[in-house]
C-alpha positions as CSV (number, residue, x, y, z in Angstrom):
1,M,145.7,96.6,84.1
2,T,145.1,98.8,87.1
3,A,141.9,100.7,87.7
4,E,142.2,104.5,87.6
5,P,141.3,106.3,90.9
6,V,137.8,107.8,90.7
7,D,137.5,111.5,91.5
8,P,135.2,111.6,94.5
9,L,133.8,115.0,93.6
10,G,133.0,113.9,90.0
11,R,131.5,110.7,91.4
12,T,129.4,112.9,93.8
13,E,128.1,114.9,90.9
14,E,127.0,111.7,89.1
15,L,125.3,110.5,92.2
16,L,123.5,113.8,92.7
17,A,122.2,113.6,89.2
18,R,120.9,110.1,89.8
19,L,119.4,111.3,93.1
20,N,117.6,114.2,91.4
21,E,116.3,111.8,88.7
22,R,114.9,109.4,91.3
23,R,113.4,112.4,93.3
24,E,111.6,113.6,90.2
25,H,110.3,110.0,89.6
26,L,109.0,110.0,93.2
27,E,107.3,113.4,92.6
28,R,105.6,111.9,89.5
29,L,104.5,108.9,91.5
30,A,103.0,111.2,94.1
31,G,101.2,113.2,91.5
32,A,99.6,110.2,89.8
33,D,95.9,109.6,90.1
34,E,96.5,106.4,92.0
35,L,99.5,106.3,94.2
36,D,101.6,103.2,93.8
37,G,102.8,102.9,97.4
38,E,105.1,100.0,96.8
39,A,106.9,101.8,94.0
40,A,107.1,104.9,96.2
41,V,108.7,102.9,99.0
42,D,111.2,101.4,96.5
43,V,112.2,104.9,95.2
44,L,112.6,106.1,98.8
45,G,115.0,103.2,99.5
46,E,116.9,104.1,96.4
47,L,117.1,107.8,97.5
48,A,118.4,106.7,100.9
49,E,121.1,104.5,99.3
50,L,122.2,107.3,97.0
51,A,122.4,109.7,99.9
52,K,124.7,107.3,101.7
53,E,126.9,106.9,98.7
54,I,127.0,110.7,98.3
55,E,128.0,111.1,102.0
56,S,130.7,108.5,101.5
57,E,132.2,110.2,98.4
58,L,132.1,113.6,100.2
59,N,134.0,112.1,103.2
60,R,136.5,110.6,100.8
61,A,137.0,113.9,99.0
62,R,137.5,115.6,102.4
63,A,140.0,113.0,103.5
64,L,141.9,113.4,100.2
65,A,141.9,117.2,100.6
66,D,143.1,116.9,104.2
67,A,145.9,114.6,103.1
68,G,147.0,117.0,100.5
69,A,146.9,120.0,102.8
């Protein structure tokens, strides 16, 4: 059984949806009566990781496009 190649643009869309979800969570944390600093830092770390994954997938999509051109 071989794994199907993942479409980098489709993967990027999934990651962007997750990034937006986590960003909204951070906004809710910021708007709370008492700011949970530790939770906010955790979400910021998640946002940074998602941004790196998005960049990687976009680079992969660009490389595939260049290879096909």
